[in-house]
Residue frames as qw, qx, qy, qz and C-alpha x, y, z in Angstrom:
[[0.872, -0.079, 0.441, -0.200, 78.63, 131.51, -8.49],
 [0.212, -0.428, 0.783, 0.399, 80.50, 128.90, -10.49],
 [0.839, 0.419, 0.089, -0.334, 79.55, 127.43, -13.85],
 [0.915, 0.326, -0.091, 0.217, 81.81, 124.65, -15.00],
 [0.748, -0.258, -0.119, 0.600, 84.53, 125.92, -12.68],
 [0.285, 0.302, 0.054, 0.908, 84.31, 129.59, -13.75],
 [0.063, -0.497, -0.537, 0.679, 82.88, 132.39, -11.63],
 [0.069, 0.449, 0.515, 0.727, 80.02, 134.29, -13.07],
 [0.223, 0.329, 0.427, -0.812, 77.66, 137.06, -12.12],
 [0.454, 0.529, 0.717, 0.016, 74.40, 137.28, -14.01],
 [0.380, 0.889, 0.169, 0.193, 75.25, 140.68, -15.54],
 [0.608, -0.496, 0.162, 0.598, 78.58, 142.34, -16.12],
 [0.271, 0.855, -0.124, -0.424, 80.11, 145.08, -18.24],
 [0.891, 0.423, 0.063, 0.152, 81.61, 143.95, -21.53],
 [0.718, -0.295, 0.125, 0.618, 85.36, 144.02, -21.84],
 [0.386, 0.362, 0.321, 0.785, 85.21, 146.56, -24.66],
 [0.065, -0.345, -0.370, 0.860, 83.15, 148.97, -22.47],
 [0.230, 0.012, -0.413, -0.881, 80.50, 149.33, -25.13],
 [0.681, -0.259, -0.483, -0.486, 77.81, 147.04, -23.74],
 [0.483, -0.377, 0.666, -0.426, 76.82, 144.76, -20.85],
 [0.459, 0.127, -0.844, -0.247, 76.59, 141.02, -20.95],
 [0.673, -0.232, 0.374, -0.594, 74.10, 138.70, -19.42],
 [0.194, -0.009, 0.980, 0.037, 73.32, 134.94, -19.07],
 [0.514, -0.036, -0.379, -0.769, 70.37, 134.25, -21.39],
 [0.376, -0.097, 0.795, -0.466, 68.12, 132.41, -18.97],
 [0.784, 0.301, 0.058, -0.540, 65.71, 131.41, -21.65],
 [0.637, 0.447, -0.619, -0.105, 68.32, 128.93, -22.95],
 [0.064, -0.338, 0.864, -0.368, 68.90, 127.20, -19.63],
 [0.602, -0.618, 0.495, 0.103, 69.24, 124.46, -18.49],
 [0.903, 0.256, 0.314, 0.140, 70.11, 122.85, -21.83],
 [0.620, 0.498, 0.050, 0.604, 72.47, 125.52, -23.12],
 [0.413, -0.715, -0.155, 0.543, 74.61, 128.09, -21.39],
 [0.442, 0.549, 0.326, 0.630, 74.61, 131.17, -23.61],
 [0.246, -0.520, -0.202, 0.793, 75.57, 134.73, -22.95],
 [0.328, 0.766, 0.458, 0.311, 73.99, 137.78, -24.66],
 [0.349, -0.079, -0.018, 0.934, 75.20, 141.29, -25.29],
 [0.033, 0.867, 0.489, -0.088, 73.09, 144.30, -24.58],
 [0.463, 0.009, 0.137, 0.876, 74.32, 147.33, -26.49],
 [0.121, -0.354, -0.250, -0.893, 71.26, 149.51, -26.71],
 [0.388, -0.056, 0.442, -0.807, 68.26, 150.63, -24.62],
 [0.793, 0.110, -0.219, -0.558, 66.00, 148.44, -26.71],
 [0.589, 0.206, -0.770, 0.133, 68.27, 145.43, -26.06],
 [0.015, 0.094, -0.741, 0.665, 67.91, 145.94, -22.28],
 [0.579, 0.043, 0.197, -0.790, 64.14, 146.41, -22.51],
 [0.799, 0.151, -0.462, -0.355, 63.76, 143.23, -24.57],
 [0.417, 0.215, -0.836, 0.285, 65.90, 141.26, -22.15],
 [0.235, -0.020, 0.625, -0.744, 63.69, 142.22, -19.23],
 [0.671, 0.158, 0.026, -0.724, 60.40, 141.84, -21.13],
 [0.800, 0.246, -0.480, -0.263, 61.29, 138.48, -22.75],
 [0.832, -0.500, 0.195, -0.140, 62.77, 137.12, -19.55],
 [0.708, 0.449, -0.421, 0.346, 66.34, 136.73, -20.73],
 [0.175, 0.196, -0.644, 0.719, 66.89, 138.16, -17.33],
 [0.566, -0.566, -0.377, -0.465, 64.31, 137.71, -14.50],
 [0.623, -0.416, -0.496, 0.439, 64.02, 137.93, -10.80],
 [0.088, -0.963, -0.254, -0.013, 63.31, 141.18, -9.09],
 [0.417, -0.751, 0.219, 0.463, 66.90, 142.25, -8.11],
 [0.515, -0.046, 0.579, 0.631, 68.30, 141.32, -11.53],
 [0.240, 0.753, 0.527, 0.311, 65.53, 143.16, -13.28],
 [0.197, -0.962, -0.059, 0.181, 66.44, 146.26, -11.31],
 [0.491, -0.532, 0.415, 0.551, 70.15, 145.89, -12.02],
 [0.465, 0.280, 0.631, 0.554, 69.49, 145.38, -15.76],
 [0.094, 0.904, 0.404, 0.107, 67.20, 148.45, -15.77],
 [0.330, -0.843, 0.150, 0.398, 70.03, 150.52, -14.27],
 [0.465, -0.194, 0.605, 0.617, 72.37, 149.31, -17.02],
 [0.332, 0.619, 0.656, 0.277, 69.55, 150.01, -19.50],
 [0.018, -0.971, -0.178, 0.157, 69.36, 153.62, -18.51],
 [0.397, -0.575, 0.451, 0.555, 73.23, 153.92, -19.10],
 [0.454, 0.175, 0.727, 0.484, 72.66, 152.48, -22.55],
 [0.181, 0.830, 0.517, 0.105, 69.83, 154.91, -23.25],
 [0.179, -0.931, 0.010, 0.317, 71.87, 157.92, -22.05],
 [0.498, -0.315, 0.529, 0.611, 74.78, 157.03, -24.22],
 [0.318, 0.426, 0.666, 0.523, 72.49, 157.52, -27.20],
 [0.083, -0.691, -0.261, -0.669, 70.64, 160.51, -25.90],
 [0.439, -0.213, -0.593, 0.641, 71.60, 162.18, -22.63],
 [0.167, -0.351, -0.097, -0.916, 69.09, 165.06, -22.91],
 [0.395, -0.014, 0.565, -0.725, 66.20, 165.47, -20.49],
 [0.774, 0.228, -0.109, -0.581, 63.90, 164.03, -23.15],
 [0.614, 0.314, -0.724, -0.015, 66.28, 161.06, -23.65],
 [0.013, 0.163, -0.827, 0.538, 66.35, 160.35, -19.96],
 [0.587, 0.118, 0.309, -0.739, 62.56, 160.55, -19.77],
 [0.784, 0.304, -0.333, -0.426, 62.13, 158.25, -22.75],
 [0.450, 0.298, -0.828, 0.154, 64.62, 155.67, -21.49],
 [0.214, -0.093, 0.721, -0.652, 63.03, 155.61, -18.03],
 [0.687, 0.182, 0.177, -0.681, 59.55, 155.12, -19.46],
 [0.686, 0.351, -0.576, -0.272, 60.62, 152.50, -21.93],
 [0.313, 0.217, -0.873, 0.305, 62.22, 150.35, -19.17],
 [0.335, -0.028, 0.607, -0.720, 59.53, 150.93, -16.60],
 [0.740, 0.193, -0.030, -0.644, 56.89, 149.55, -18.99],
 [0.395, 0.328, -0.843, -0.162, 58.64, 146.17, -19.43],
 [0.489, -0.239, -0.835, 0.078, 57.29, 144.37, -16.39],
 [0.351, -0.671, -0.137, -0.639, 54.71, 145.69, -13.80],
 [0.790, -0.520, -0.311, -0.092, 55.07, 143.58, -10.64],
 [0.768, -0.193, -0.240, 0.562, 58.61, 143.61, -9.37],
 [0.136, -0.980, -0.118, 0.084, 59.23, 146.91, -7.50],
 [0.645, -0.415, 0.283, 0.575, 62.95, 146.66, -7.98],
 [0.476, 0.471, 0.463, 0.581, 62.52, 147.84, -11.54],
 [0.055, -0.920, -0.199, -0.335, 61.03, 151.18, -10.46],
 [0.619, -0.742, 0.060, 0.249, 63.41, 151.41, -7.54],
 [0.663, -0.170, 0.322, 0.655, 66.54, 151.17, -9.68],
 [0.343, 0.582, 0.425, 0.603, 65.18, 153.42, -12.42],
 [0.197, -0.940, -0.182, -0.212, 64.18, 156.17, -10.06],
 [0.663, -0.618, 0.121, 0.405, 67.50, 155.90, -8.23],
 [0.576, 0.082, 0.380, 0.719, 69.48, 156.35, -11.43],
 [0.126, 0.754, 0.396, 0.509, 67.22, 159.11, -12.75],
 [0.383, -0.915, -0.121, 0.037, 67.46, 161.11, -9.45],
 [0.685, -0.453, 0.216, 0.528, 71.21, 160.73, -9.43],
 [0.479, 0.113, 0.430, 0.757, 71.87, 161.86, -13.04],
 [0.164, 0.823, 0.509, 0.192, 69.04, 164.38, -13.60],
 [0.196, -0.947, -0.010, 0.256, 70.86, 167.38, -11.97],
 [0.580, -0.354, 0.443, 0.585, 74.06, 166.66, -13.90],
 [0.297, 0.611, -0.358, -0.641, 75.08, 168.22, -17.22],
 [0.909, 0.315, 0.028, -0.272, 74.00, 165.86, -20.12],
 [0.555, 0.629, -0.542, 0.052, 77.59, 165.31, -21.13],
 [0.007, 0.405, -0.836, 0.369, 78.32, 163.57, -17.81],
 [0.753, -0.145, 0.232, -0.599, 75.10, 161.70, -17.29],
 [0.904, 0.200, -0.348, -0.150, 76.02, 158.45, -19.02],
 [0.435, 0.399, -0.678, 0.438, 79.26, 158.11, -17.09],
 [0.309, -0.275, 0.580, -0.701, 77.49, 158.67, -13.74],
 [0.853, 0.000, 0.013, -0.522, 74.75, 156.22, -14.71],
 [0.783, 0.289, -0.548, 0.057, 77.32, 153.58, -15.47],
 [0.167, 0.345, -0.709, 0.592, 79.09, 154.05, -12.15],
 [0.557, -0.180, 0.398, -0.707, 75.77, 153.79, -10.30],
 [0.902, 0.128, -0.254, -0.326, 74.80, 150.62, -12.17],
 [0.601, 0.298, -0.681, 0.293, 78.01, 149.04, -11.05],
 [0.099, -0.283, 0.623, -0.723, 77.30, 150.06, -7.51],
 [0.765, -0.076, 0.101, -0.631, 73.74, 148.72, -7.56],
 [0.866, 0.169, -0.466, -0.070, 75.16, 145.35, -8.71],
 [0.374, 0.287, -0.696, 0.542, 77.80, 145.33, -5.93],
 [0.396, -0.238, 0.406, -0.789, 75.19, 146.35, -3.39],
 [0.854, -0.003, -0.204, -0.478, 72.94, 143.50, -4.49],
 [0.714, 0.208, -0.637, 0.203, 75.72, 141.00, -3.86],
 [0.087, 0.249, -0.633, 0.728, 76.33, 142.42, -0.40],
 [0.633, -0.155, 0.137, -0.746, 72.59, 142.29, 0.40],
 [0.909, 0.025, -0.346, -0.230, 72.38, 138.59, -0.58],
 [0.483, 0.217, -0.709, 0.466, 75.42, 137.83, 1.64],
 [0.259, -0.241, 0.455, -0.817, 73.44, 139.48, 4.41],
 [0.813, -0.059, -0.081, -0.573, 70.42, 137.37, 3.71],
 [0.766, 0.189, -0.609, 0.084, 72.66, 134.31, 3.71],
 [0.215, 0.237, -0.667, 0.673, 74.10, 135.22, 7.16],
 [0.461, -0.159, 0.310, -0.816, 70.63, 136.06, 8.59],
 [0.850, 0.024, -0.187, -0.493, 69.03, 132.84, 7.34],
 [0.527, 0.330, -0.769, 0.145, 71.77, 130.38, 8.15],
 [0.133, -0.200, 0.756, -0.610, 70.93, 130.18, 11.84],
 [0.762, 0.048, 0.120, -0.634, 67.41, 129.02, 10.99],
 [0.843, 0.275, -0.442, -0.134, 68.88, 126.05, 9.11],
 [0.244, 0.388, -0.771, 0.443, 71.46, 125.39, 11.84],
 [0.454, -0.166, 0.548, -0.683, 68.74, 125.17, 14.43],
 [0.875, 0.177, -0.049, -0.448, 66.82, 122.65, 12.27],
 [0.674, 0.384, -0.622, 0.105, 69.90, 120.55, 11.62],
 [0.014, 0.370, -0.756, 0.541, 70.71, 120.49, 15.36],
 [0.664, -0.069, 0.392, -0.633, 67.19, 119.09, 16.13],
 [0.811, 0.288, -0.411, -0.301, 67.65, 116.25, 13.62],
 [0.909, -0.313, 0.271, 0.045, 68.80, 112.78, 14.59],
 [0.347, -0.563, 0.575, 0.482, 72.31, 111.92, 13.61],
 [0.278, 0.022, 0.789, 0.547, 72.53, 111.84, 9.81],
 [0.257, 0.715, 0.629, -0.166, 69.16, 113.50, 9.40],
 [0.311, 0.187, 0.310, 0.879, 68.92, 115.99, 6.66],
 [0.172, 0.525, 0.343, -0.760, 67.10, 119.30, 6.64],
 [0.319, 0.426, 0.724, 0.439, 64.56, 119.42, 3.86],
 [0.080, 0.508, 0.097, -0.852, 63.77, 122.89, 2.37],
 [0.444, 0.575, 0.663, 0.181, 61.10, 123.53, -0.13],
 [0.104, -0.348, 0.171, 0.916, 61.54, 126.35, -2.65],
 [0.479, 0.675, 0.554, -0.087, 59.23, 127.81, -5.25],
 [0.475, 0.878, 0.007, 0.061, 60.25, 129.36, -8.58],
 [0.746, 0.154, -0.166, 0.626, 63.85, 130.69, -8.73],
 [0.229, -0.965, 0.044, -0.121, 65.03, 133.08, -6.12],
 [0.852, -0.243, 0.119, 0.448, 68.67, 132.01, -6.62],
 [0.346, -0.488, 0.260, 0.758, 71.75, 133.70, -7.99],
 [0.246, 0.293, 0.656, 0.651, 70.13, 133.73, -11.44],
 [0.107, -0.834, -0.515, -0.167, 67.37, 136.04, -10.01],
 [0.312, -0.908, 0.015, 0.278, 69.98, 138.40, -8.54],
 [0.330, 0.832, -0.446, -0.017, 73.47, 139.50, -9.45],
 [0.454, 0.329, -0.805, 0.194, 75.02, 136.70, -7.38],
 [0.021, -0.130, 0.827, -0.546, 74.31, 134.28, -4.59],
 [0.359, -0.423, -0.716, -0.424, 70.51, 134.72, -4.59],
 [0.391, -0.428, 0.219, -0.785, 67.90, 135.38, -1.99],
 [0.888, -0.253, 0.082, -0.375, 65.95, 132.27, -1.00],
 [0.931, 0.184, -0.250, 0.192, 68.92, 130.12, -1.99],
 [0.179, 0.746, -0.447, 0.460, 71.46, 132.25, -0.09],
 [0.575, -0.496, 0.542, -0.360, 70.96, 130.58, 3.32],
 [0.983, 0.109, 0.122, -0.084, 70.85, 127.22, 1.51],
 [0.693, 0.584, -0.284, 0.313, 74.09, 127.75, -0.15],
 [0.122, -0.694, 0.507, -0.496, 75.60, 129.00, 3.13],
 [0.792, -0.332, 0.395, -0.326, 74.36, 125.93, 4.94],
 [0.956, 0.288, -0.023, 0.058, 75.66, 123.57, 2.34],
 [0.487, 0.663, -0.385, 0.418, 79.03, 125.20, 2.31],
 [0.313, -0.609, 0.540, -0.489, 79.13, 125.02, 6.12],
 [0.178, 0.201, -0.960, 0.073, 78.64, 121.26, 5.97],
 [0.533, 0.064, 0.516, -0.667, 75.04, 121.04, 7.07],
 [0.236, 0.135, 0.929, 0.252, 73.08, 118.10, 5.70],
 [0.367, 0.485, 0.217, -0.764, 70.61, 119.94, 3.57],
 [0.273, 0.218, 0.841, 0.412, 68.30, 118.81, 0.76],
 [0.243, 0.294, -0.014, -0.924, 66.08, 120.98, -1.43],
 [0.419, 0.495, 0.761, 0.016, 62.65, 120.09, -2.80],
 [0.086, -0.248, 0.330, 0.907, 62.49, 122.12, -6.04],
 [0.501, 0.584, 0.509, -0.386, 59.04, 123.06, -7.25],
 [0.535, 0.288, 0.562, 0.561, 58.92, 122.89, -11.01],
 [0.023, 0.586, 0.156, -0.795, 56.98, 126.23, -11.00],
 [0.301, 0.497, 0.690, 0.432, 54.60, 126.11, -13.98],
 [0.844, 0.493, 0.193, -0.089, 54.14, 127.63, -16.44],
 [0.412, 0.827, -0.380, 0.041, 57.75, 128.69, -17.22],
 [0.967, -0.109, -0.185, 0.139, 59.32, 126.10, -15.00],
 [0.149, 0.829, -0.395, 0.367, 61.90, 128.30, -13.38],
 [0.686, -0.534, 0.456, -0.191, 62.35, 125.82, -10.59],
 [0.933, 0.083, 0.333, 0.110, 63.00, 122.79, -12.77],
 [0.718, 0.590, 0.038, 0.367, 65.09, 124.65, -15.30],
 [0.211, 0.787, -0.276, 0.509, 66.91, 127.26, -13.27],
 [0.545, -0.653, 0.402, -0.339, 66.94, 126.45, -9.54],
 [0.971, -0.073, 0.224, 0.041, 67.81, 122.83, -10.21],
 [0.720, 0.582, -0.092, 0.367, 70.50, 123.90, -12.57],
 [0.067, -0.813, 0.364, -0.449, 72.01, 126.15, -10.01],
 [0.752, -0.497, 0.363, -0.235, 71.86, 123.54, -7.22],
 [0.970, 0.175, 0.097, 0.140, 73.38, 120.92, -9.51],
 [0.512, 0.700, -0.239, 0.436, 76.26, 123.20, -10.42],
 [0.168, -0.712, 0.462, -0.501, 76.96, 123.98, -6.77],
 [0.385, 0.144, -0.891, 0.193, 76.61, 120.36, -5.58],
 [0.390, -0.128, 0.510, -0.756, 73.55, 120.84, -3.34],
 [0.057, 0.185, 0.978, 0.076, 71.36, 117.70, -3.00],
 [0.419, 0.247, 0.080, -0.870, 67.90, 118.37, -4.49],
 [0.259, 0.286, 0.913, 0.137, 64.89, 116.74, -5.96],
 [0.234, 0.004, -0.301, -0.924, 62.58, 118.28, -8.59],
 [0.168, 0.371, 0.876, -0.258, 58.86, 117.89, -7.82],
 [0.014, -0.567, -0.555, -0.608, 55.66, 118.92, -9.52],
 [0.099, -0.403, 0.192, -0.889, 54.07, 121.96, -7.96],
 [0.715, -0.391, -0.145, -0.561, 51.17, 120.06, -6.45],
 [0.788, -0.030, -0.578, 0.209, 53.43, 117.68, -4.55],
 [0.142, 0.442, -0.462, 0.756, 54.46, 120.23, -1.90],
 [0.592, -0.398, 0.184, -0.676, 51.46, 119.83, 0.28],
 [0.952, -0.023, -0.285, -0.107, 51.70, 116.09, 0.24],
 [0.631, 0.285, -0.494, 0.526, 55.32, 116.21, 1.28],
 [0.153, -0.436, 0.392, -0.796, 54.41, 118.51, 4.18],
 [0.820, -0.283, -0.042, -0.495, 51.65, 116.16, 5.36],
 [0.954, -0.005, -0.277, 0.113, 54.20, 113.37, 5.53],
 [0.590, -0.758, 0.138, 0.242, 56.71, 115.39, 7.57],
 [0.806, 0.144, 0.239, 0.523, 59.18, 115.61, 4.68],
 [0.266, 0.697, 0.061, 0.663, 59.50, 119.42, 4.64],
 [0.537, -0.423, -0.436, 0.586, 61.14, 121.20, 7.50],
 [0.105, -0.623, -0.075, 0.772, 61.06, 124.72, 6.10],
 [0.482, 0.696, 0.458, 0.272, 59.77, 126.74, 3.16],
 [0.267, -0.571, 0.098, 0.770, 61.84, 129.56, 1.75],
 [0.488, 0.699, 0.454, 0.259, 60.54, 131.67, -1.19],
 [0.326, 0.020, 0.075, 0.942, 61.70, 134.93, -2.76],
 [0.111, 0.763, 0.481, -0.418, 59.61, 138.03, -3.34],
 [0.379, 0.456, 0.359, 0.721, 59.02, 140.43, -6.27],
 [0.136, -0.544, 0.042, -0.827, 57.36, 143.00, -4.02],
 [0.418, -0.406, -0.734, 0.350, 56.67, 143.04, -0.26],
 [0.167, -0.816, -0.266, -0.485, 54.37, 145.62, 1.24],
 [0.007, 0.561, -0.455, 0.691, 55.23, 147.76, 4.26],
 [0.703, -0.349, 0.281, -0.553, 52.86, 145.55, 6.27],
 [0.365, -0.370, 0.854, -0.012, 54.56, 142.24, 5.25],
 [0.823, 0.420, 0.278, -0.264, 52.40, 140.95, 2.44],
 [0.353, -0.437, 0.689, 0.457, 54.55, 138.99, 0.03],
 [0.726, 0.585, 0.001, -0.361, 54.02, 138.99, -3.73],
 [0.310, -0.453, 0.787, 0.283, 55.83, 136.16, -5.44],
 [0.239, 0.154, -0.805, -0.521, 55.54, 133.74, -8.37],
 [0.724, -0.117, -0.161, -0.660, 52.12, 132.22, -8.84],
 [0.841, -0.073, -0.535, -0.029, 51.54, 129.28, -6.57],
 [0.229, 0.291, -0.597, 0.712, 53.45, 130.75, -3.57],
 [0.502, -0.298, 0.183, -0.791, 50.12, 131.39, -1.81],
 [0.904, -0.071, -0.312, -0.285, 49.16, 127.72, -2.03],
 [0.671, 0.190, -0.589, 0.409, 52.45, 126.72, -0.48],
 [0.058, -0.335, 0.450, -0.826, 51.93, 129.10, 2.34],
 [0.754, -0.225, -0.026, -0.617, 48.43, 127.59, 3.04],
 [0.903, 0.007, -0.430, 0.011, 49.78, 124.11, 3.05],
 [0.423, 0.263, -0.581, 0.644, 52.66, 125.14, 5.36],
 [0.357, -0.340, 0.315, -0.811, 50.28, 126.78, 7.82],
 [0.872, -0.166, -0.148, -0.437, 47.95, 123.66, 7.83],
 [0.915, 0.064, -0.360, 0.169, 50.98, 121.46, 8.54],
 [0.575, -0.801, 0.063, 0.151, 52.91, 123.60, 11.00],
 [0.766, 0.168, 0.158, 0.600, 55.79, 124.07, 8.58],
 [0.187, -0.720, -0.035, 0.667, 57.60, 127.45, 9.00],
 [0.541, 0.661, 0.407, 0.324, 57.21, 129.65, 5.91],
 [0.331, -0.662, 0.063, 0.670, 59.77, 132.34, 5.20],
 [0.568, 0.783, 0.178, 0.183, 60.36, 134.83, 2.47],
 [0.623, -0.191, 0.109, 0.750, 63.83, 136.12, 1.57],
 [0.137, 0.928, 0.343, 0.041, 63.34, 139.89, 1.22],
 [0.487, 0.058, 0.015, 0.871, 66.07, 142.25, 0.01],
 [0.042, -0.584, -0.367, 0.722, 65.28, 145.75, 1.11],
 [0.063, 0.236, -0.419, -0.875, 65.08, 146.93, -2.47],
 [0.215, -0.254, -0.834, -0.440, 61.96, 144.77, -2.93],
 [0.108, -0.530, -0.685, 0.488, 60.07, 146.38, -0.08],
 [0.013, 0.522, 0.389, 0.759, 57.41, 148.80, -1.38],
 [0.173, -0.244, -0.558, 0.774, 56.95, 151.25, 1.55],
 [0.283, 0.018, -0.140, -0.949, 54.16, 152.98, -0.29],
 [0.623, -0.154, -0.598, -0.480, 51.81, 149.94, -0.19],
 [0.367, -0.290, 0.652, -0.597, 49.88, 148.50, 2.74],
 [0.779, 0.149, 0.483, -0.372, 47.49, 145.99, 1.19],
 [0.196, -0.310, 0.809, 0.459, 49.12, 143.54, -1.23],
 [0.368, 0.377, 0.846, 0.078, 46.00, 141.94, -2.42],
 [0.291, 0.849, 0.417, -0.142, 44.40, 145.22, -3.56],
 [0.020, 0.935, -0.144, -0.324, 47.41, 147.35, -4.40],
 [0.391, -0.409, 0.693, 0.447, 50.10, 145.18, -6.06],
 [0.644, 0.505, -0.257, -0.514, 49.69, 145.00, -9.90],
 [0.726, -0.119, 0.675, 0.062, 49.71, 141.35, -10.97],
 [0.146, 0.483, -0.615, -0.607, 51.29, 140.77, -14.39],
 [0.830, 0.304, 0.403, -0.237, 49.26, 138.85, -16.87],
 [0.188, -0.474, 0.702, 0.498, 51.69, 137.12, -19.26],
 [0.481, 0.295, -0.563, -0.603, 51.13, 135.52, -22.66],
 [0.866, -0.086, 0.277, -0.408, 48.87, 132.52, -22.69],
 [0.737, 0.477, -0.478, -0.009, 51.42, 130.71, -24.94],
 [0.022, 0.499, -0.769, 0.398, 53.39, 130.05, -21.71],
 [0.617, -0.084, 0.597, -0.506, 50.44, 127.94, -20.44],
 [0.864, 0.360, 0.107, -0.335, 49.46, 126.22, -23.68],
 [0.768, 0.523, -0.341, 0.143, 52.96, 125.32, -24.76],
 [0.720, -0.626, 0.249, 0.163, 56.03, 123.92, -23.07],
 [0.482, 0.762, -0.430, 0.042, 59.66, 124.44, -24.27],
 [0.755, -0.464, 0.462, 0.031, 62.22, 121.80, -23.70],
 [0.124, -0.494, 0.787, 0.348, 64.89, 119.52, -25.22],
 [0.822, 0.310, -0.071, -0.473, 63.50, 117.65, -28.20],
 [0.939, -0.087, 0.327, 0.055, 64.43, 114.09, -29.22],
 [0.746, 0.558, 0.022, 0.361, 66.64, 115.32, -32.05],
 [0.611, -0.197, -0.175, 0.746, 68.69, 117.40, -29.57],
 [0.078, 0.483, 0.211, 0.846, 67.08, 120.65, -30.52],
 [0.003, 0.342, 0.603, -0.721, 65.17, 123.04, -28.21],
 [0.198, -0.245, -0.499, -0.807, 61.57, 123.75, -29.11],
 [0.400, -0.017, 0.429, -0.809, 58.06, 124.19, -28.02],
 [0.169, -0.219, -0.932, -0.232, 55.30, 121.57, -27.96],
 [0.464, -0.325, -0.126, -0.814, 51.53, 122.21, -27.59],
 [0.018, -0.031, 0.897, -0.440, 49.86, 120.87, -24.44],
 [0.344, 0.360, 0.532, -0.684, 46.18, 121.97, -24.81],
 [0.460, 0.530, 0.694, 0.159, 43.34, 121.55, -27.25],
 [0.196, 0.130, 0.293, 0.927, 43.37, 124.08, -30.03],
 [0.296, -0.543, -0.427, -0.660, 40.75, 126.70, -29.30],
 [0.596, -0.605, -0.492, 0.192, 40.76, 126.22, -25.53],
 [0.029, 0.873, -0.148, 0.464, 41.37, 129.65, -23.85],
 [0.724, -0.172, -0.411, 0.526, 44.02, 130.03, -21.10],
 [0.206, -0.951, 0.025, -0.228, 44.88, 132.59, -18.46],
 [0.761, 0.141, -0.316, 0.549, 48.37, 133.31, -17.14],
 [0.328, -0.920, 0.081, -0.197, 48.55, 135.45, -13.96],
 [0.643, 0.443, -0.501, 0.373, 52.28, 135.44, -13.18],
 [0.159, 0.258, -0.648, 0.699, 52.16, 136.23, -9.43],
 [0.515, -0.647, -0.519, -0.217, 50.05, 135.89, -6.36],
 [0.114, -0.614, 0.385, -0.679, 50.06, 137.61, -2.94],
 [0.611, -0.240, -0.718, 0.231, 50.63, 135.75, 0.33],
 [0.348, -0.847, -0.073, -0.396, 49.11, 137.71, 3.23],
 [0.063, 0.616, -0.614, 0.489, 51.45, 138.57, 6.11],
 [0.720, -0.366, 0.360, -0.468, 49.44, 136.32, 8.48],
 [0.991, 0.125, 0.018, -0.035, 50.68, 133.25, 6.62],
 [0.590, 0.615, -0.372, 0.369, 54.28, 134.28, 6.71],
 [0.802, -0.413, -0.294, 0.316, 56.43, 133.00, 9.58],
 [0.406, -0.732, 0.089, 0.540, 59.10, 135.54, 8.98],
 [0.539, 0.840, -0.031, 0.058, 61.00, 137.74, 6.57],
 [0.781, -0.252, 0.160, 0.549, 64.77, 137.12, 5.96],
 [0.277, 0.958, -0.004, 0.072, 66.42, 140.46, 5.16],
 [0.651, 0.449, -0.333, 0.514, 70.00, 141.59, 4.90],
 [0.114, -0.577, 0.404, -0.700, 69.56, 143.17, 8.32],
 [0.198, -0.109, 0.865, -0.447, 68.16, 140.08, 10.05],
 [0.232, -0.329, -0.884, -0.236, 64.99, 138.06, 10.41],
 [0.247, 0.020, 0.366, -0.897, 61.80, 139.71, 11.50],
 [0.368, 0.447, 0.787, -0.213, 58.02, 138.87, 11.65],
 [0.168, 0.362, 0.588, 0.703, 56.00, 139.84, 8.66],
 [0.145, -0.848, -0.481, 0.170, 54.54, 143.05, 9.92],
 [0.214, 0.879, 0.000, 0.426, 55.04, 146.81, 9.60],
 [0.520, -0.821, 0.219, -0.085, 56.43, 147.01, 13.20],
 [0.863, -0.242, 0.323, 0.304, 58.97, 144.25, 12.41],
 [0.659, 0.521, 0.201, 0.504, 60.10, 145.82, 9.19],
 [0.027, -0.938, 0.046, -0.344, 60.36, 149.27, 10.76],
 [0.697, -0.666, 0.241, 0.116, 62.64, 147.87, 13.49],
 [0.783, -0.042, 0.357, 0.507, 65.10, 146.73, 10.89],
 [0.362, 0.436, 0.351, 0.745, 64.68, 149.73, 8.54],
 [0.161, -0.726, -0.493, 0.452, 63.80, 152.70, 10.85],
 [0.137, -0.484, 0.151, 0.851, 65.24, 155.32, 8.54],
 [0.163, 0.257, 0.763, 0.571, 63.05, 154.51, 5.59]]
């Protein structure tokens, strides 16, 4: 995607070949800053502290992190240590484990002297594959928006509601939930996006809005609790969210607050879709409510808010009474029964095991 006229991915190998570079998402939307990851610990910190976030990008960063770890120690013990270090960074997104296991399986049989080179090549391939997958999601989801646009009166716009950020900043490029939106905008469809702010880290207000602004997509930022109201008033035609982990039976785990949007959509007859790259499907799980681990993040994210200060600096301000406790579950699970469909790189299907197996029979 473009930033001030220059094409960027969210992660890329450094020119000197000694590191990888990322967009530091904790500095957006007020500053566009890149960061250099030169060690295993750098990669682990980037994932844990959310310099990178979004299930596919977490996976890609983890793959690069294994390369960085193997450069320092390519022994069996070094491989195990790097794998464990990265796996412990964040518990919910399945792409993390998927990428780490894929790289480990690939390099473990090799001689230690060749492991780092092989890991680097596979990290590049994982990134390219993610871009191709997101293009597939764009192609699969675009007809849904075309159908809605065709049903509108002349000049009527299609209103899509999003939650959190499942855009190109959450993947390597193009994005998941935003991929059909970008495709529709680029095809000339009259599309408008309601952007949930997505407390407590405000990834919608700070990241999705920044993306859409850079790409020229009409959008409006709303507080999280406004979505149901807009649906009641007929101002939302479609909800598209991302996923950090989807079970084999179609339960969707995504940023906290997604479940409430699904309930409001069901009550108002609004189609609710999840954009699901195949790497985020956990075929080992069948019951999302009981089996998906939900990350509990620091309460500071709830009690404080970071933003642009009056003096032009970026800082945190306290929102809550000193001494009041807070809780910060980062994700929730939307049961398959509330999901209209899953948009994958192989097409759109109902949220069910049968539907997923039709698209991915060899898994």
